mmCIF file as gemmi writes it, N, C-alpha and C atoms, coordinates in Angstrom:
data_model
loop_
_atom_site.group_PDB
_atom_site.id
_atom_site.type_symbol
_atom_site.label_atom_id
_atom_site.label_alt_id
_atom_site.label_comp_id
_atom_site.label_asym_id
_atom_site.label_entity_id
_atom_site.label_seq_id
_atom_site.pdbx_PDB_ins_code
_atom_site.Cartn_x
_atom_site.Cartn_y
_atom_site.Cartn_z
_atom_site.occupancy
_atom_site.B_iso_or_equiv
_atom_site.pdbx_formal_charge
_atom_site.auth_seq_id
_atom_site.auth_asym_id
_atom_site.pdbx_PDB_model_num
ATOM 1 N N . MET Axp A 1 ? -24.452 -5.828 -22.711 1 0 ? 1 A 1
ATOM 2 C CA . MET Axp A 1 ? -23.724 -5.479 -21.441 1 0 ? 1 A 1
ATOM 3 C C . MET Axp A 1 ? -23.354 -6.855 -20.795 1 0 ? 1 A 1
ATOM 4 N N . ALA Axp A 2 ? -22.169 -6.685 -20.195 1 0 ? 2 A 1
ATOM 5 C CA . ALA Axp A 2 ? -21.795 -8.064 -19.487 1 0 ? 2 A 1
ATOM 6 C C . ALA Axp A 2 ? -22.841 -8.294 -18.391 1 0 ? 2 A 1
ATOM 7 N N . ALA Axp A 3 ? -23.178 -9.503 -18.311 1 0 ? 3 A 1
ATOM 8 C CA . ALA Axp A 3 ? -23.94 -10.116 -17.264 1 0 ? 3 A 1
ATOM 9 C C . ALA Axp A 3 ? -25.102 -9.026 -16.934 1 0 ? 3 A 1
ATOM 10 N N . SER Axp A 4 ? -25.34 -8.787 -15.597 1 0 ? 4 A 1
ATOM 11 C CA . SER Axp A 4 ? -26.421 -7.813 -15.377 1 0 ? 4 A 1
ATOM 12 C C . SER Axp A 4 ? -25.883 -6.792 -14.427 1 0 ? 4 A 1
ATOM 13 N N . VAL Axp A 5 ? -24.679 -6.161 -14.759 1 0 ? 5 A 1
ATOM 14 C CA . VAL Axp A 5 ? -24.068 -5.143 -13.987 1 0 ? 5 A 1
ATOM 15 C C . VAL Axp A 5 ? -24.959 -3.877 -13.941 1 0 ? 5 A 1
ATOM 16 N N . ARG Axp A 6 ? -25.16 -3.346 -12.694 1 0 ? 6 A 1
ATOM 17 C CA . ARG Axp A 6 ? -25.907 -2.009 -12.646 1 0 ? 6 A 1
ATOM 18 C C . ARG Axp A 6 ? -25.043 -1.021 -11.885 1 0 ? 6 A 1
ATOM 19 N N . ASP Axp A 7 ? -25.342 0.167 -12.127 1 0 ? 7 A 1
ATOM 20 C CA . ASP Axp A 7 ? -24.874 1.206 -11.529 1 0 ? 7 A 1
ATOM 21 C C . ASP Axp A 7 ? -25.762 1.648 -10.399 1 0 ? 7 A 1
ATOM 22 N N . ASN Axp A 8 ? -25.366 1.583 -9.127 1 0 ? 8 A 1
ATOM 23 C CA . ASN Axp A 8 ? -26.244 1.86 -7.864 1 0 ? 8 A 1
ATOM 24 C C . ASN Axp A 8 ? -25.642 3.188 -7.53 1 0 ? 8 A 1
ATOM 25 N N . LYS Axp A 9 ? -26.228 4.134 -8.171 1 0 ? 9 A 1
ATOM 26 C CA . LYS Axp A 9 ? -25.699 5.692 -7.898 1 0 ? 9 A 1
ATOM 27 C C . LYS Axp A 9 ? -25.934 6.141 -6.463 1 0 ? 9 A 1
ATOM 28 N N . ASP Axp A 10 ? -26.924 5.569 -5.675 1 0 ? 10 A 1
ATOM 29 C CA . ASP Axp A 10 ? -27.12 6.013 -4.326 1 0 ? 10 A 1
ATOM 30 C C . ASP Axp A 10 ? -26.087 5.531 -3.517 1 0 ? 10 A 1
ATOM 31 N N . ARG Axp A 11 ? -25.445 4.293 -3.877 1 0 ? 11 A 1
ATOM 32 C CA . ARG Axp A 11 ? -24.378 3.834 -3.053 1 0 ? 11 A 1
ATOM 33 C C . ARG Axp A 11 ? -22.896 3.934 -3.692 1 0 ? 11 A 1
ATOM 34 N N . SER Axp A 12 ? -22.97 4.763 -4.906 1 0 ? 12 A 1
ATOM 35 C CA . SER Axp A 12 ? -21.707 4.981 -5.648 1 0 ? 12 A 1
ATOM 36 C C . SER Axp A 12 ? -20.958 3.664 -5.892 1 0 ? 12 A 1
ATOM 37 N N . ARG Axp A 13 ? -21.626 2.687 -6.59 1 0 ? 13 A 1
ATOM 38 C CA . ARG Axp A 13 ? -20.918 1.513 -6.777 1 0 ? 13 A 1
ATOM 39 C C . ARG Axp A 13 ? -21.72 0.627 -7.943 1 0 ? 13 A 1
ATOM 40 N N . PHE Axp A 14 ? -20.854 -0.036 -8.642 1 0 ? 14 A 1
ATOM 41 C CA . PHE Axp A 14 ? -21.371 -0.924 -9.642 1 0 ? 14 A 1
ATOM 42 C C . PHE Axp A 14 ? -21.693 -2.202 -8.997 1 0 ? 14 A 1
ATOM 43 N N . GLU Axp A 15 ? -22.691 -2.978 -9.286 1 0 ? 15 A 1
ATOM 44 C CA . GLU Axp A 15 ? -23.164 -4.25 -8.725 1 0 ? 15 A 1
ATOM 45 C C . GLU Axp A 15 ? -23.452 -5.258 -9.629 1 0 ? 15 A 1
ATOM 46 N N . LEU Axp A 16 ? -23.042 -6.56 -9.192 1 0 ? 16 A 1
ATOM 47 C CA . LEU Axp A 16 ? -23.34 -7.659 -9.978 1 0 ? 16 A 1
ATOM 48 C C . LEU Axp A 16 ? -23.813 -8.854 -9.084 1 0 ? 16 A 1
ATOM 49 N N . ASP Axp A 17 ? -25.049 -9.184 -9.245 1 0 ? 17 A 1
ATOM 50 C CA . ASP Axp A 17 ? -25.762 -10.21 -8.42 1 0 ? 17 A 1
ATOM 51 C C . ASP Axp A 17 ? -25.327 -11.598 -8.986 1 0 ? 17 A 1
ATOM 52 N N . VAL Axp A 18 ? -24.784 -12.56 -8.18 1 0 ? 18 A 1
ATOM 53 C CA . VAL Axp A 18 ? -24.585 -13.853 -8.623 1 0 ? 18 A 1
ATOM 54 C C . VAL Axp A 18 ? -25.31 -14.818 -7.61 1 0 ? 18 A 1
ATOM 55 N N . GLY Axp A 19 ? -26.4 -15.363 -7.97 1 0 ? 19 A 1
ATOM 56 C CA . GLY Axp A 19 ? -27.295 -16.142 -7.002 1 0 ? 19 A 1
ATOM 57 C C . GLY Axp A 19 ? -27.691 -15.129 -5.922 1 0 ? 19 A 1
ATOM 58 N N . SER Axp A 20 ? -27.433 -15.548 -4.655 1 0 ? 20 A 1
ATOM 59 C CA . SER Axp A 20 ? -27.646 -14.684 -3.481 1 0 ? 20 A 1
ATOM 60 C C . SER Axp A 20 ? -26.47 -13.772 -3.078 1 0 ? 20 A 1
ATOM 61 N N . GLU Axp A 21 ? -25.611 -13.805 -3.702 1 0 ? 21 A 1
ATOM 62 C CA . GLU Axp A 21 ? -24.356 -13.145 -3.425 1 0 ? 21 A 1
ATOM 63 C C . GLU Axp A 21 ? -24.214 -11.802 -4.398 1 0 ? 21 A 1
ATOM 64 N N . MET Axp A 22 ? -23.374 -10.823 -3.858 1 0 ? 22 A 1
ATOM 65 C CA . MET Axp A 22 ? -23.235 -9.591 -4.745 1 0 ? 22 A 1
ATOM 66 C C . MET Axp A 22 ? -21.808 -9.319 -4.71 1 0 ? 22 A 1
ATOM 67 N N . ALA Axp A 23 ? -21.313 -9.133 -5.901 1 0 ? 23 A 1
ATOM 68 C CA . ALA Axp A 23 ? -19.945 -8.464 -6.043 1 0 ? 23 A 1
ATOM 69 C C . ALA Axp A 23 ? -20.16 -6.983 -6.373 1 0 ? 23 A 1
ATOM 70 N N . PHE Axp A 24 ? -19.209 -6.047 -5.992 1 0 ? 24 A 1
ATOM 71 C CA . PHE Axp A 24 ? -19.337 -4.708 -6.221 1 0 ? 24 A 1
ATOM 72 C C . PHE Axp A 24 ? -18.142 -3.979 -6.34 1 0 ? 24 A 1
ATOM 73 N N . ALA Axp A 25 ? -18.166 -2.838 -7.087 1 0 ? 25 A 1
ATOM 74 C CA . ALA Axp A 25 ? -16.913 -1.926 -7.245 1 0 ? 25 A 1
ATOM 75 C C . ALA Axp A 25 ? -17.398 -0.533 -6.854 1 0 ? 25 A 1
ATOM 76 N N . ASN Axp A 26 ? -16.762 -0.005 -5.765 1 0 ? 26 A 1
ATOM 77 C CA . ASN Axp A 26 ? -16.925 1.251 -5.313 1 0 ? 26 A 1
ATOM 78 C C . ASN Axp A 26 ? -16.326 2.262 -6.284 1 0 ? 26 A 1
ATOM 79 N N . TYR Axp A 27 ? -16.971 3.463 -6.292 1 0 ? 27 A 1
ATOM 80 C CA . TYR Axp A 27 ? -16.392 4.404 -7.12 1 0 ? 27 A 1
ATOM 81 C C . TYR Axp A 27 ? -16.694 5.896 -6.674 1 0 ? 27 A 1
ATOM 82 N N . ARG Axp A 28 ? -15.906 6.895 -7.167 1 0 ? 28 A 1
ATOM 83 C CA . ARG Axp A 28 ? -16.107 8.337 -6.825 1 0 ? 28 A 1
ATOM 84 C C . ARG Axp A 28 ? -16.171 8.911 -8.37 1 0 ? 28 A 1
ATOM 85 N N . LEU Axp A 29 ? -16.881 9.955 -8.42 1 0 ? 29 A 1
ATOM 86 C CA . LEU Axp A 29 ? -17.021 10.681 -9.768 1 0 ? 29 A 1
ATOM 87 C C . LEU Axp A 29 ? -16.007 11.721 -9.635 1 0 ? 29 A 1
ATOM 88 N N . ALA Axp A 30 ? -15.438 12.047 -10.746 1 0 ? 30 A 1
ATOM 89 C CA . ALA Axp A 30 ? -14.628 13.219 -11.158 1 0 ? 30 A 1
ATOM 90 C C . ALA Axp A 30 ? -15.258 13.928 -12.213 1 0 ? 30 A 1
ATOM 91 N N . PRO Axp A 31 ? -14.71 15.116 -12.709 1 0 ? 31 A 1
ATOM 92 C CA . PRO Axp A 31 ? -15.473 15.827 -13.692 1 0 ? 31 A 1
ATOM 93 C C . PRO Axp A 31 ? -15.921 15.092 -14.961 1 0 ? 31 A 1
ATOM 94 N N . SER Axp A 32 ? -14.85 14.286 -15.378 1 0 ? 32 A 1
ATOM 95 C CA . SER Axp A 32 ? -15.255 13.519 -16.696 1 0 ? 32 A 1
ATOM 96 C C . SER Axp A 32 ? -14.863 12.07 -16.581 1 0 ? 32 A 1
ATOM 97 N N . ALA Axp A 33 ? -14.531 11.524 -15.476 1 0 ? 33 A 1
ATOM 98 C CA . ALA Axp A 33 ? -14.098 10.28 -15.131 1 0 ? 33 A 1
ATOM 99 C C . ALA Axp A 33 ? -14.879 9.627 -14.001 1 0 ? 33 A 1
ATOM 100 N N . VAL Axp A 34 ? -14.559 8.265 -13.806 1 0 ? 34 A 1
ATOM 101 C CA . VAL Axp A 34 ? -15.222 7.584 -12.834 1 0 ? 34 A 1
ATOM 102 C C . VAL Axp A 34 ? -13.819 6.901 -12.166 1 0 ? 34 A 1
ATOM 103 N N . ILE Axp A 35 ? -13.665 7.133 -10.852 1 0 ? 35 A 1
ATOM 104 C CA . ILE Axp A 35 ? -12.538 6.576 -10.238 1 0 ? 35 A 1
ATOM 105 C C . ILE Axp A 35 ? -13.095 5.402 -9.368 1 0 ? 35 A 1
ATOM 106 N N . ILE Axp A 36 ? -12.62 4.091 -9.973 1 0 ? 36 A 1
ATOM 107 C CA . ILE Axp A 36 ? -13.008 2.966 -9.24 1 0 ? 36 A 1
ATOM 108 C C . ILE Axp A 36 ? -12.005 2.736 -8.07 1 0 ? 36 A 1
ATOM 109 N N . THR Axp A 37 ? -12.491 2.7 -6.877 1 0 ? 37 A 1
ATOM 110 C CA . THR Axp A 37 ? -11.583 2.812 -5.794 1 0 ? 37 A 1
ATOM 111 C C . THR Axp A 37 ? -11.434 1.341 -4.942 1 0 ? 37 A 1
ATOM 112 N N . HIS Axp A 38 ? -12.422 0.352 -5.239 1 0 ? 38 A 1
ATOM 113 C CA . HIS Axp A 38 ? -12.279 -0.802 -4.464 1 0 ? 38 A 1
ATOM 114 C C . HIS Axp A 38 ? -13.26 -1.86 -5.238 1 0 ? 38 A 1
ATOM 115 N N . THR Axp A 39 ? -12.725 -3.023 -5.48 1 0 ? 39 A 1
ATOM 116 C CA . THR Axp A 39 ? -13.545 -4.124 -6.039 1 0 ? 39 A 1
ATOM 117 C C . THR Axp A 39 ? -13.684 -5.213 -4.996 1 0 ? 39 A 1
ATOM 118 N N . GLU Axp A 40 ? -14.759 -5.685 -4.716 1 0 ? 40 A 1
ATOM 119 C CA . GLU Axp A 40 ? -15.165 -6.669 -3.644 1 0 ? 40 A 1
ATOM 120 C C . GLU Axp A 40 ? -15.95 -7.862 -4.314 1 0 ? 40 A 1
ATOM 121 N N . THR Axp A 41 ? -15.392 -9.162 -4.231 1 0 ? 41 A 1
ATOM 122 C CA . THR Axp A 41 ? -16.1 -10.237 -4.459 1 0 ? 41 A 1
ATOM 123 C C . THR Axp A 41 ? -16.259 -11.134 -3.309 1 0 ? 41 A 1
ATOM 124 N N . PRO Axp A 42 ? -17.46 -11.673 -2.96 1 0 ? 42 A 1
ATOM 125 C CA . PRO Axp A 42 ? -17.536 -12.58 -1.825 1 0 ? 42 A 1
ATOM 126 C C . PRO Axp A 42 ? -16.663 -13.806 -2.131 1 0 ? 42 A 1
ATOM 127 N N . ARG Axp A 43 ? -15.94 -14.096 -0.827 1 0 ? 43 A 1
ATOM 128 C CA . ARG Axp A 43 ? -15.05 -15.267 -0.825 1 0 ? 43 A 1
ATOM 129 C C . ARG Axp A 43 ? -15.605 -16.476 -1.72 1 0 ? 43 A 1
ATOM 130 N N . ALA Axp A 44 ? -16.963 -16.801 -1.45 1 0 ? 44 A 1
ATOM 131 C CA . ALA Axp A 44 ? -17.408 -18.15 -2.146 1 0 ? 44 A 1
ATOM 132 C C . ALA Axp A 44 ? -17.361 -18.042 -3.658 1 0 ? 44 A 1
ATOM 133 N N . LEU Axp A 45 ? -17.246 -16.759 -4.163 1 0 ? 45 A 1
ATOM 134 C CA . LEU Axp A 45 ? -17.379 -16.474 -5.598 1 0 ? 45 A 1
ATOM 135 C C . LEU Axp A 45 ? -15.938 -16.278 -6.219 1 0 ? 45 A 1
ATOM 136 N N . ARG Axp A 46 ? -14.902 -16.132 -5.412 1 0 ? 46 A 1
ATOM 137 C CA . ARG Axp A 46 ? -13.595 -15.816 -5.928 1 0 ? 46 A 1
ATOM 138 C C . ARG Axp A 46 ? -12.959 -16.931 -6.828 1 0 ? 46 A 1
ATOM 139 N N . GLY Axp A 47 ? -12.228 -16.547 -7.806 1 0 ? 47 A 1
ATOM 140 C CA . GLY Axp A 47 ? -11.606 -17.541 -8.628 1 0 ? 47 A 1
ATOM 141 C C . GLY Axp A 47 ? -12.43 -18.042 -9.834 1 0 ? 47 A 1
ATOM 142 N N . ARG Axp A 48 ? -13.539 -17.337 -9.896 1 0 ? 48 A 1
ATOM 143 C CA . ARG Axp A 48 ? -14.549 -17.734 -11.083 1 0 ? 48 A 1
ATOM 144 C C . ARG Axp A 48 ? -14.667 -16.551 -12.141 1 0 ? 48 A 1
ATOM 145 N N . GLY Axp A 49 ? -14.012 -15.573 -12.122 1 0 ? 49 A 1
ATOM 146 C CA . GLY Axp A 49 ? -14.053 -14.53 -13.07 1 0 ? 49 A 1
ATOM 147 C C . GLY Axp A 49 ? -15.074 -13.473 -12.757 1 0 ? 49 A 1
ATOM 148 N N . ILE Axp A 50 ? -15.864 -13.593 -11.712 1 0 ? 50 A 1
ATOM 149 C CA . ILE Axp A 50 ? -16.985 -12.644 -11.358 1 0 ? 50 A 1
ATOM 150 C C . ILE Axp A 50 ? -16.44 -11.274 -11.282 1 0 ? 50 A 1
ATOM 151 N N . ALA Axp A 51 ? -15.338 -11.004 -10.731 1 0 ? 51 A 1
ATOM 152 C CA . ALA Axp A 51 ? -14.831 -9.603 -10.605 1 0 ? 51 A 1
ATOM 153 C C . ALA Axp A 51 ? -14.525 -8.955 -12.118 1 0 ? 51 A 1
ATOM 154 N N . SER Axp A 52 ? -13.991 -10.002 -12.905 1 0 ? 52 A 1
ATOM 155 C CA . SER Axp A 52 ? -13.708 -9.442 -14.335 1 0 ? 52 A 1
ATOM 156 C C . SER Axp A 52 ? -15.036 -9.101 -14.973 1 0 ? 52 A 1
ATOM 157 N N . GLU Axp A 53 ? -16.075 -9.976 -14.84 1 0 ? 53 A 1
ATOM 158 C CA . GLU Axp A 53 ? -17.391 -9.699 -15.355 1 0 ? 53 A 1
ATOM 159 C C . GLU Axp A 53 ? -18.016 -8.35 -14.924 1 0 ? 53 A 1
ATOM 160 N N . LEU Axp A 54 ? -17.745 -8.127 -13.473 1 0 ? 54 A 1
ATOM 161 C CA . LEU Axp A 54 ? -18.248 -6.999 -13.044 1 0 ? 54 A 1
ATOM 162 C C . LEU Axp A 54 ? -17.607 -5.68 -13.569 1 0 ? 54 A 1
ATOM 163 N N . ILE Axp A 55 ? -16.229 -5.747 -13.682 1 0 ? 55 A 1
ATOM 164 C CA . ILE Axp A 55 ? -15.532 -4.551 -14.247 1 0 ? 55 A 1
ATOM 165 C C . ILE Axp A 55 ? -15.763 -4.402 -15.835 1 0 ? 55 A 1
ATOM 166 N N . LYS Axp A 56 ? -16.089 -5.601 -16.47 1 0 ? 56 A 1
ATOM 167 C CA . LYS Axp A 56 ? -16.399 -5.527 -17.903 1 0 ? 56 A 1
ATOM 168 C C . LYS Axp A 56 ? -17.677 -4.651 -18.11 1 0 ? 56 A 1
ATOM 169 N N . GLY Axp A 57 ? -18.541 -5.118 -17.215 1 0 ? 57 A 1
ATOM 170 C CA . GLY Axp A 57 ? -19.876 -4.337 -17.225 1 0 ? 57 A 1
ATOM 171 C C . GLY Axp A 57 ? -19.644 -2.84 -16.819 1 0 ? 57 A 1
ATOM 172 N N . ALA Axp A 58 ? -18.867 -2.738 -15.75 1 0 ? 58 A 1
ATOM 173 C CA . ALA Axp A 58 ? -18.819 -1.272 -15.249 1 0 ? 58 A 1
ATOM 174 C C . ALA Axp A 58 ? -18.335 -0.426 -16.383 1 0 ? 58 A 1
ATOM 175 N N . LEU Axp A 59 ? -17.35 -0.945 -17.055 1 0 ? 59 A 1
ATOM 176 C CA . LEU Axp A 59 ? -16.642 -0.194 -18.153 1 0 ? 59 A 1
ATOM 177 C C . LEU Axp A 59 ? -17.557 0.135 -19.506 1 0 ? 59 A 1
ATOM 178 N N . GLU Axp A 60 ? -18.415 -0.798 -19.528 1 0 ? 60 A 1
ATOM 179 C CA . GLU Axp A 60 ? -19.49 -0.675 -20.658 1 0 ? 60 A 1
ATOM 180 C C . GLU Axp A 60 ? -20.41 0.492 -20.24 1 0 ? 60 A 1
ATOM 181 N N . ILE Axp A 61 ? -20.713 0.591 -19.067 1 0 ? 61 A 1
ATOM 182 C CA . ILE Axp A 61 ? -21.591 1.706 -18.463 1 0 ? 61 A 1
ATOM 183 C C . ILE Axp A 61 ? -20.825 3.019 -18.603 1 0 ? 61 A 1
ATOM 184 N N . ILE Axp A 62 ? -19.622 2.981 -18.176 1 0 ? 62 A 1
ATOM 185 C CA . ILE Axp A 62 ? -18.772 4.139 -18.196 1 0 ? 62 A 1
ATOM 186 C C . ILE Axp A 62 ? -18.636 4.6 -19.6 1 0 ? 62 A 1
ATOM 187 N N . ARG Axp A 63 ? -18.269 3.623 -20.609 1 0 ? 63 A 1
ATOM 188 C CA . ARG Axp A 63 ? -18.263 4.094 -21.964 1 0 ? 63 A 1
ATOM 189 C C . ARG Axp A 63 ? -19.544 4.675 -22.536 1 0 ? 63 A 1
ATOM 190 N N . ARG Axp A 64 ? -20.698 4.141 -22.152 1 0 ? 64 A 1
ATOM 191 C CA . ARG Axp A 64 ? -22.054 4.48 -22.66 1 0 ? 64 A 1
ATOM 192 C C . ARG Axp A 64 ? -22.294 5.897 -22.058 1 0 ? 64 A 1
ATOM 193 N N . ASP Axp A 65 ? -21.871 6.216 -20.94 1 0 ? 65 A 1
ATOM 194 C CA . ASP Axp A 65 ? -22.01 7.491 -20.324 1 0 ? 65 A 1
ATOM 195 C C . ASP Axp A 65 ? -21.068 8.564 -20.759 1 0 ? 65 A 1
ATOM 196 N N . GLY Axp A 66 ? -20.169 8.149 -21.757 1 0 ? 66 A 1
ATOM 197 C CA . GLY Axp A 66 ? -19.209 9.144 -22.258 1 0 ? 66 A 1
ATOM 198 C C . GLY Axp A 66 ? -18.053 9.498 -21.28 1 0 ? 66 A 1
ATOM 199 N N . ARG Axp A 67 ? -17.779 8.761 -20.275 1 0 ? 67 A 1
ATOM 200 C CA . ARG Axp A 67 ? -16.779 9.095 -19.345 1 0 ? 67 A 1
ATOM 201 C C . ARG Axp A 67 ? -15.44 8.257 -19.58 1 0 ? 67 A 1
ATOM 202 N N . LYS Axp A 68 ? -14.493 8.581 -18.851 1 0 ? 68 A 1
ATOM 203 C CA . LYS Axp A 68 ? -13.241 7.864 -18.783 1 0 ? 68 A 1
ATOM 204 C C . LYS Axp A 68 ? -13.24 7.085 -17.417 1 0 ? 68 A 1
ATOM 205 N N . VAL Axp A 69 ? -12.104 6.254 -17.14 1 0 ? 69 A 1
ATOM 206 C CA . VAL Axp A 69 ? -12.033 5.54 -15.999 1 0 ? 69 A 1
ATOM 207 C C . VAL Axp A 69 ? -10.533 5.85 -15.351 1 0 ? 69 A 1
ATOM 208 N N . ILE Axp A 70 ? -10.581 5.963 -14.075 1 0 ? 70 A 1
ATOM 209 C CA . ILE Axp A 70 ? -9.25 6.04 -13.296 1 0 ? 70 A 1
ATOM 210 C C . ILE Axp A 70 ? -9.172 4.839 -12.416 1 0 ? 70 A 1
ATOM 211 N N . ALA Axp A 71 ? -8.253 3.982 -12.647 1 0 ? 71 A 1
ATOM 212 C CA . ALA Axp A 71 ? -8.133 2.77 -11.816 1 0 ? 71 A 1
ATOM 213 C C . ALA Axp A 71 ? -7.575 3.144 -10.597 1 0 ? 71 A 1
ATOM 214 N N . GLY Axp A 72 ? -8.397 3.054 -9.45 1 0 ? 72 A 1
ATOM 215 C CA . GLY Axp A 72 ? -7.801 3.462 -8.082 1 0 ? 72 A 1
ATOM 216 C C . GLY Axp A 72 ? -7.706 2.16 -7.328 1 0 ? 72 A 1
ATOM 217 N N . CYS Axp A 73 ? -7.864 0.994 -7.912 1 0 ? 73 A 1
ATOM 218 C CA . CYS Axp A 73 ? -7.678 -0.24 -7.233 1 0 ? 73 A 1
ATOM 219 C C . CYS Axp A 73 ? -6.801 -1.049 -8.05 1 0 ? 73 A 1
ATOM 220 N N . GLY Axp A 74 ? -6.094 -1.978 -7.388 1 0 ? 74 A 1
ATOM 221 C CA . GLY Axp A 74 ? -5.099 -2.863 -8.285 1 0 ? 74 A 1
ATOM 222 C C . GLY Axp A 74 ? -5.936 -3.84 -9.265 1 0 ? 74 A 1
ATOM 223 N N . PHE Axp A 75 ? -6.957 -4.319 -8.803 1 0 ? 75 A 1
ATOM 224 C CA . PHE Axp A 75 ? -7.77 -5.248 -9.665 1 0 ? 75 A 1
ATOM 225 C C . PHE Axp A 75 ? -8.033 -4.524 -11.134 1 0 ? 75 A 1
ATOM 226 N N . VAL Axp A 76 ? -8.529 -3.218 -10.899 1 0 ? 76 A 1
ATOM 227 C CA . VAL Axp A 76 ? -8.958 -2.535 -12.167 1 0 ? 76 A 1
ATOM 228 C C . VAL Axp A 76 ? -7.596 -2.347 -13.086 1 0 ? 76 A 1
ATOM 229 N N . VAL Axp A 77 ? -6.512 -1.939 -12.409 1 0 ? 77 A 1
ATOM 230 C CA . VAL Axp A 77 ? -5.244 -1.687 -13.019 1 0 ? 77 A 1
ATOM 231 C C . VAL Axp A 77 ? -4.87 -2.853 -13.801 1 0 ? 77 A 1
ATOM 232 N N . ASP Axp A 78 ? -4.911 -4.16 -13.219 1 0 ? 78 A 1
ATOM 233 C CA . ASP Axp A 78 ? -4.623 -5.343 -13.802 1 0 ? 78 A 1
ATOM 234 C C . ASP Axp A 78 ? -5.448 -5.704 -14.922 1 0 ? 78 A 1
ATOM 235 N N . TYR Axp A 79 ? -6.886 -5.431 -14.774 1 0 ? 79 A 1
ATOM 236 C CA . TYR Axp A 79 ? -7.809 -5.766 -15.723 1 0 ? 79 A 1
ATOM 237 C C . TYR Axp A 79 ? -7.554 -4.896 -16.904 1 0 ? 79 A 1
ATOM 238 N N . LEU Axp A 80 ? -7.416 -3.665 -16.897 1 0 ? 80 A 1
ATOM 239 C CA . LEU Axp A 80 ? -7.092 -2.73 -17.999 1 0 ? 80 A 1
ATOM 240 C C . LEU Axp A 80 ? -5.792 -3.204 -18.791 1 0 ? 80 A 1
ATOM 241 N N . ASP Axp A 81 ? -4.812 -3.569 -17.94 1 0 ? 81 A 1
ATOM 242 C CA . ASP Axp A 81 ? -3.456 -4.063 -18.627 1 0 ? 81 A 1
ATOM 243 C C . ASP Axp A 81 ? -3.805 -5.362 -19.329 1 0 ? 81 A 1
ATOM 244 N N . ARG Axp A 82 ? -4.704 -6.199 -18.94 1 0 ? 82 A 1
ATOM 245 C CA . ARG Axp A 82 ? -5.037 -7.463 -19.694 1 0 ? 82 A 1
ATOM 246 C C . ARG Axp A 82 ? -6.048 -7.289 -20.823 1 0 ? 82 A 1
ATOM 247 N N . HIS Axp A 83 ? -6.642 -6.001 -20.853 1 0 ? 83 A 1
ATOM 248 C CA . HIS Axp A 83 ? -7.667 -5.775 -21.942 1 0 ? 83 A 1
ATOM 249 C C . HIS Axp A 83 ? -7.437 -4.442 -22.638 1 0 ? 83 A 1
ATOM 250 N N . PRO Axp A 84 ? -6.492 -4.544 -23.643 1 0 ? 84 A 1
ATOM 251 C CA . PRO Axp A 84 ? -6.169 -3.449 -24.336 1 0 ? 84 A 1
ATOM 252 C C . PRO Axp A 84 ? -7.254 -2.866 -25.085 1 0 ? 84 A 1
ATOM 253 N N . GLU Axp A 85 ? -8.245 -3.569 -25.467 1 0 ? 85 A 1
ATOM 254 C CA . GLU Axp A 85 ? -9.473 -2.995 -26.173 1 0 ? 85 A 1
ATOM 255 C C . GLU Axp A 85 ? -10.234 -1.959 -25.382 1 0 ? 85 A 1
ATOM 256 N N . ASP Axp A 86 ? -9.945 -1.867 -24.121 1 0 ? 86 A 1
ATOM 257 C CA . ASP Axp A 86 ? -10.498 -0.878 -23.276 1 0 ? 86 A 1
ATOM 258 C C . ASP Axp A 86 ? -9.587 0.298 -22.914 1 0 ? 86 A 1
ATOM 259 N N . ALA Axp A 87 ? -8.382 0.367 -23.565 1 0 ? 87 A 1
ATOM 260 C CA . ALA Axp A 87 ? -7.458 1.425 -23.342 1 0 ? 87 A 1
ATOM 261 C C . ALA Axp A 87 ? -8.009 2.767 -23.674 1 0 ? 87 A 1
ATOM 262 N N . ASP Axp A 88 ? -8.891 2.987 -24.497 1 0 ? 88 A 1
ATOM 263 C CA . ASP Axp A 88 ? -9.529 4.184 -24.82 1 0 ? 88 A 1
ATOM 264 C C . ASP Axp A 88 ? -10.26 4.882 -23.547 1 0 ? 88 A 1
ATOM 265 N N . LEU Axp A 89 ? -10.525 3.974 -22.669 1 0 ? 89 A 1
ATOM 266 C CA . LEU Axp A 89 ? -11.278 4.596 -21.495 1 0 ? 89 A 1
ATOM 267 C C . LEU Axp A 89 ? -10.435 5.144 -20.398 1 0 ? 89 A 1
ATOM 268 N N . ARG Axp A 90 ? -9.174 4.868 -20.43 1 0 ? 90 A 1
ATOM 269 C CA . ARG Axp A 90 ? -8.236 5.246 -19.45 1 0 ? 90 A 1
ATOM 270 C C . ARG Axp A 90 ? -8.242 6.862 -19.423 1 0 ? 90 A 1
ATOM 271 N N . ALA Axp A 91 ? -8.277 7.491 -18.243 1 0 ? 91 A 1
ATOM 272 C CA . ALA Axp A 91 ? -8.356 9.021 -18.164 1 0 ? 91 A 1
ATOM 273 C C . ALA Axp A 91 ? -6.835 9.546 -18.086 1 0 ? 91 A 1
């Protein structure tokens, strides 16, 4: 799995700790898909590929769980466009 991304089901978000900071991606569940609605990276971590690592790990969790993804935020749309290997996950 990419880095140490975890699914915080209580807060409906995927999380990635980087030192004392945390990047996260909020989501909502649909019947057979995960709708990622917002991706947030602390300002100090931006430009280092942290959000990409977060989404890579989130997609691995989604794949493992047998679900599809609906990109509800621009970053995830762009990520999926840049990573055709994950096209099978698009709902």
